C-alpha positions in Angstrom: 1.5 -8.4 25.3 4.5 -7.7 23.3 8.2 -7.9 24.2 10.5 -5.9 25.6 14.1 -6.4 24.8 16.8 -4.8 23.3 17.6 -4.7 19.5 21.3 -4.3 19.3 24.0 -3.0 16.8 21.2 -1.7 14.5 22.4 0.5 11.3 20.4 3.5 11.0 20.5 6.7 8.5 22.0 9.8 10.1 22.3 12.3 7.2 23.7 12.5 3.8 27.3 13.0 2.4 27.6 16.5 0.7 30.8 17.7 -1.8 30.4 20.6 -3.1 26.7 21.3 -2.3 25.9 18.0 -4.1 24.8 14.8 -2.4 26.7 12.0 -2.6 26.2 9.4 -0.1 24.4 8.5 3.1 25.7 8.6 6.6 24.6 5.9 9.2 25.6 5.0 12.5 25.2 1.8 14.7 22.6 2.5 17.9 21.3 0.0 20.1 17.2 0.4 20.5 14.7 -0.9 23.6 11.5 -2.2 22.4 8.6 -2.4 24.6 4.7 -2.3 24.5 5.2 -2.3 20.7 7.1 0.8 20.5 10.7 2.0 20.2 11.1 3.1 23.9 14.6 4.0 23.7 17.7 4.7 21.5 21.3 4.7 22.4 24.8 4.8 20.5 26.2 1.8 20.5 29.2 2.8 22.2 26.8 3.2 25.3 26.9 0.6 27.6 23.3 -1.6 28.1 22.9 -1.5 31.7 19.9 -3.6 32.6 19.4 -7.2 32.1 16.8 -7.4 29.5 17.2 -9.6 26.5 19.1 -8.5 23.5 18.8 -9.3 19.6 21.9 -8.6 17.9 21.0 -6.8 14.3 24.7 -6.9 13.4 25.1 -3.9 12.0 22.4 -4.3 9.4 20.1 -1.7 8.0 16.6 -0.9 10.0 13.8 1.1 7.9 10.0 1.6 8.6 8.0 -1.6 7.4 6.6 -1.5 4.5 2.8 -0.9 3.9 0.5 -2.5 1.1 -2.1 -0.2 -0.1 -3.7 -2.3 -3.0 -4.2 -5.5 -3.3 -6.7 -8.3 -3.7 -6.6 -11.1 -1.3 -9.6 -12.7 -2.7 -8.5 -13.2 -6.7 -5.3 -14.4 -6.2 -4.6 -17.8 -7.4 -1.2 -18.4 -5.5 -1.3 -21.9 -4.4 -3.3 -22.9 -7.2 -2.2 -24.4 -10.5 -0.6 -22.3 -12.9 -2.8 -20.8 -15.7 -2.2 -17.8 -18.2 -4.7 -15.3 -19.1 -7.3 -15.8 -21.3 -8.0 -13.5 -24.1 -11.2 -11.3 -23.8 -12.6 -8.6 -25.8 -13.7 -6.3 -23.0 -13.6 -5.6 -19.2 -17.1 -7.0 -18.9 -15.6 -10.7 -20.2 -13.0 -10.5 -18.0 -15.2 -10.3 -14.9 -17.5 -13.2 -16.3 -14.3 -15.7 -16.6 -13.3 -14.2 -13.2 -17.0 -14.7 -11.6 -16.7 -18.9 -12.9 -13.1 -19.6 -12.6 -12.8 -18.9 -8.4 -15.5 -20.6 -7.1 -14.3 -23.6 -9.1 -10.7 -23.6 -7.9 -9.1 -26.7 -5.8 -7.8 -24.0 -3.1 -10.3 -22.0 -1.1 -10.2 -18.0 -0.8 -8.6 -18.6 2.7 -5.7 -20.8 1.5 -5.0 -18.5 -1.5 -5.0 -15.2 0.5 -3.0 -16.9 3.2 -0.3 -17.4 0.9 0.0 -13.7 -0.6 0.2 -12.9 3.3 2.7 -15.2 4.1 4.7 -13.3 1.0 4.1 -10.0 2.1 5.3 -10.9 5.5 8.6 -12.1 4.2 8.9 -9.0 2.0 8.4 -6.3 4.8 5.0 -5.8 5.2 3.4 -5.1 8.5 0.1 -3.4 6.6 -2.1 -4.7 3.9 -5.3 -2.5 2.1 -7.3 -5.6 0.3 -10.1 -5.2 -1.7 -12.7 -8.1 -1.4 -15.3 -8.2 -4.2 -19.0 -8.0 -3.4 -21.6 -8.7 -5.9 -25.3 -10.7 -5.7 -24.0 -14.2 -6.9 -21.1 -14.2 -4.2 -22.6 -11.8 -1.3 -20.1 -11.7 1.5 -18.5 -15.2 0.8 -15.5 -13.4 -0.2 -15.3 -11.2 2.5 -15.9 -14.0 5.3 -13.0 -15.8 3.7 -10.4 -13.1 3.6 -11.5 -12.6 7.3 -10.5 -15.9 8.3 -7.3 -15.4 6.4 -6.4 -12.2 8.2 -7.4 -13.7 11.6 -4.7 -16.1 11.0 -2.3 -13.3 10.8 -3.4 -11.7 14.1 -0.6 -9.9 16.0 1.8 -10.3 12.8 0.0 -7.0 10.9 -2.4 -4.5 10.3 -5.1 -4.2 7.6 -8.2 -2.7 6.0 -10.7 -4.1 3.9 -12.2 -2.1 1.1 -15.9 -3.7 0.1 -15.1 -3.8 -3.4 -18.2 -3.9 -6.3 -15.8 -5.1 -8.9 -18.9 -5.8 -11.2 -20.3 -2.3 -10.7 -22.3 -0.5 -7.6 -24.6 0.0 -10.0 -24.4 -2.7 -12.4 -24.9 -5.3 -10.1 -27.4 -3.8 -8.0 -24.5 -4.2 -5.0 -25.2 -1.0 -2.8 -27.0 -3.0 0.1 -24.4 -5.8 0.0 -21.6 -3.4 0.4 -23.4 -1.5 3.3 -23.8 -5.0 4.8 -19.8 -5.6 4.1 -19.1 -2.3 6.1 -21.4 -3.1 8.9 -19.3 -6.8 9.0 -16.1 -4.9 9.0 -15.2 -3.3 6.0 -13.6 0.2 6.6 -13.8 1.5 2.8 -16.2 1.8 0.3 -15.0 0.9 -3.0 -15.8 1.4 -6.6 -15.0 1.1 -10.2 -15.1 3.4 -13.4 -18.3 5.3 -12.8 -18.6 6.1 -16.1 -17.8 3.0 -18.5 -18.7 0.4 -15.8 -21.8 1.9 -14.0 -22.7 3.9 -17.0 -23.4 7.2 -14.4 -20.8 9.2 -12.8 -22.8 11.1 -10.3 -25.3 8.5 -9.3 -22.2 5.9 -8.7 -20.2 8.5 -6.8 -23.4 10.0 -4.8 -24.3 6.3 -4.1 -20.4 5.4 -2.7 -20.3 9.1 -0.6 -23.6 7.8 0.9 -22.8 4.7 1.7 -19.5 5.7 3.3 -21.0 8.7 5.4 -23.8 6.0 6.8 -21.2 3.5 7.8 -18.2 6.2 8.9 -16.3 4.7 6.1 -13.8 5.7 3.4 -13.7 5.5 -0.1 -11.4 3.9 -2.4 -12.3 4.2 -6.0 -10.8 2.3 -9.0 -10.6 4.6 -11.7 -9.0 3.3 -14.8 -11.1 5.7 -17.3 -8.7 7.8 -19.4 -7.9 11.2 -20.0 -10.6 14.1 -19.5 -13.3 11.3 -18.2 -11.0 10.3 -15.5 -10.5 14.0 -15.0 -13.8 14.9 -14.5 -14.7 11.8 -12.3 -11.8 12.7 -10.1 -12.9 16.6 -10.0 -16.4 15.2 -8.8 -15.5 13.0 -6.3 -13.4 15.9 -5.2 -16.1 18.1 -4.5 -18.6 15.6 -3.2 -15.7 14.7 -0.1 -15.8 18.1 0.8 -19.5 18.3 0.9 -19.5 15.0 3.2 -16.6 15.9 5.3 -14.7 12.8 4.0 -11.3 15.1 3.3 -8.5 12.2 4.6 -10.6 9.4 4.3 -10.7 9.2 0.2 -8.3 7.2 -2.1 -8.2 7.0 -6.1 -6.5 3.7 -7.4 -5.0 4.1 -10.7 -6.2 7.1 -11.4 -5.0 7.0 -14.9 -6.1 10.0 -16.1 -3.5 11.9 -14.4 -1.0 10.8 -16.7 -3.3 11.6 -19.6 -3.0 15.3 -19.1 -0.4 18.3 -19.8 2.0 19.0 -16.3 -0.1 22.5 -16.2 -3.5 20.7 -16.0 -1.9 18.1 -13.7 -0.7 21.1 -11.4 -4.2 22.3 -11.1 -5.9 18.9 -10.4 -2.8 18.3 -8.2 -4.5 20.9 -6.0 -7.9 20.1 -6.2 -6.9 16.7 -4.7 -4.6 17.9 -1.9 -7.6 20.4 -1.0 -10.1 17.5 -0.6 -7.4 15.3 1.2 -7.9 12.5 -1.5 -4.8 10.2 -1.8 -3.7 8.7 -5.1 -2.4 4.8 -5.2 -0.8 3.7 -8.2 0.2 0.1 -9.2 3.0 1.7 -11.4 2.1 -0.2 -14.6 3.9 -1.3 -17.6 3.0 -0.2 -20.9 0.3 2.9 -19.7 0.8 6.2 -18.6 0.7 6.7 -14.8 -0.3 9.5 -12.3 3.0 11.8 -11.7 4.1 11.0 -8.9 6.7 13.7 -7.9 4.6 16.2 -9.0 1.5 15.2 -7.0 4.2 14.8 -4.1 5.4 18.1 -4.2 2.1 19.5 -4.3 1.2 18.1 -1.2 -0.9 15.1 -2.5 -0.5 11.7 -0.7 0.7 9.0 -2.7 1.1 5.7 -2.3 2.3 2.5 -4.0 0.6 -1.0 -4.5 1.1 -4.0 -6.0 -2.3 -4.8 -7.2 -2.9 -7.9 -9.6 -0.9 -10.8 -8.5 -1.2 -13.8 -10.7 -4.9 -13.8 -11.0 -7.3 -14.2 -14.4 -6.5 -10.5 -14.8 -2.4 -11.0 -15.0 -0.2 -13.8 -14.7 2.9 -11.7 -13.3 3.4 -9.9 -9.9 5.1 -11.5 -7.1 3.7 -9.3 -3.9 7.4 -7.6 -3.1 6.0 -4.3 -3.1 9.5 -3.0 -2.5 10.5 -4.5 -6.1 6.9 -1.9 -7.1 8.8 1.0 -5.5 12.1 0.4 -7.0 10.0 0.0 -10.8 8.6 3.2 -9.6 12.3 5.3 -9.4 13.4 3.5 -12.7 10.9 4.8 -14.8 10.7 8.2 -13.4 14.7 8.4 -13.7 15.3 8.4 -9.8 19.0 7.8 -9.9 20.3 10.0 -7.3 21.1 9.4 -3.5 18.1 11.5 -2.4 15.6 10.9 -5.2 16.2 6.8 -4.4 15.6 7.2 -0.6 12.7 9.3 -0.5 11.2 6.8 -2.7 10.8 4.9 0.1 8.1 7.1 1.6 5.6 6.0 -1.1 5.6 2.2 0.6 5.8 3.7 4.1 2.8 5.4 4.7 5.4 8.8 4.1 8.0 7.5 6.9 11.5 8.1 5.8 14.9 8.4 7.6 15.8 11.2 6.5 14.0 14.5 5.3 15.1 16.7 2.5 17.3 18.7 4.2 19.5 15.0 5.4 17.9 15.7 8.9 17.1 12.0 10.6 13.4 12.0 11.2 13.0 8.5 11.7 13.2 6.7 14.3 11.9 8.5 17.4 11.5 7.4 20.8 7.7 6.6 21.2 7.5 5.4 17.1 5.7 2.1 17.0 8.3 -0.8 16.1 7.2 -1.7 13.3 10.5 -1.9 11.2 12.2 -4.1 8.8 16.2 -5.5 8.8 17.7 -5.1 5.1 21.2 -6.0 3.8 21.8 -3.1 2.6 23.5 0.4 3.4 20.9 2.8 3.0 17.8 3.4 1.6 18.8 4.2 -1.5 20.4 0.9 -2.3 17.4 -0.5 -0.7 15.2 0.8 -3.3 17.7 0.4 -6.3 18.9 -3.2 -5.3 15.7 -4.3 -3.8 17.8 -5.7 -0.9 16.8 -8.9 0.7 14.7 -8.5 4.0 16.3 -10.4 6.5 13.5 -9.7 9.7 10.1 -8.0 9.6 8.9 -6.9 13.3 5.4 -5.8 13.9 4.4 -4.1 17.1 7.8 -5.2 19.0 7.3 -8.9 17.8 9.3 -10.6 14.9 6.9 -12.1 12.2 9.2 -13.3 9.5 13.0 -14.0 9.5 15.1 -14.3 12.1 17.7 -12.1 14.3 
């Protein structure tokens, strides 16, 4: 059971400073938060005395924000805790898949050990929820799923998670549908897929299979879609149609969705309407050197958008450090979001939409009854946190300190 205690002297955002109609900064106030049964049970101004004898943890006027969500990682792929190696050159994605298939089973470290190394980094960086893809293909069966589940179980009570049964080598191409079905029965909550056109070679059959498995297993879908331009757009449109027909609105995501970055603004507006109508989420890793979905446009049109780290030191990339805040900061920098409000609103893409202030500068988080999933940050406001990638002092999940100290 979660502890009951007071977080005292908590700095919370309370509004924007405005000068002649221009936002010039963020106002903050100090408060005391009563944490009970994993929730925020009471919020008091710091000027008001606490009259009970419950334990107190002094935040020392440091900023508290909603904790972070990692929407795209591969716990089974990371090489963290194993020896250094750069990426081996290949001619195409299929050669890369073969290298991965032979490399991972022959490492000195186990999948569980490497996954736990990455989960530790996530905790320290303020993450309390993880969506991980787990490779499913005939040669490995469900071994990756079992190893990742062991790693996640070792973090029980420290974070929440979702698992995507991910046929990295192709759902149709490797005839993996029965394995994916079994993975869903064994605890995966989403059905994965990858490039129905260029990997599976059949857009319609691949999407139909994904939807069928998801409906049968009462699961969601997370499709990796790298296909560019109008090939990617055609695939998204068809997935949106199938999503509505199957009643899966709100349960489907498209990761990467590069095609959205390849089309005109007018075409992107039209696609945003289609995606919003189908309740499809777009997840971007904010790649360098590649056009990616127009996040601001999608958000404005009502499409849920999330940021994820994706590759973190694996056979696909030697880069990545598991800091989702750094990835959000990259999004703001590339997008030219340099003003107080636009920087602050970037936070929503790594918190499941939670921000301390709305567009009008009204405080909307935290409220009594909210989950006590928090991160204590060495910063004065959300905007500074995003821009300066501020130090995370402590991470709290369901009312328990799971990283750092107070």
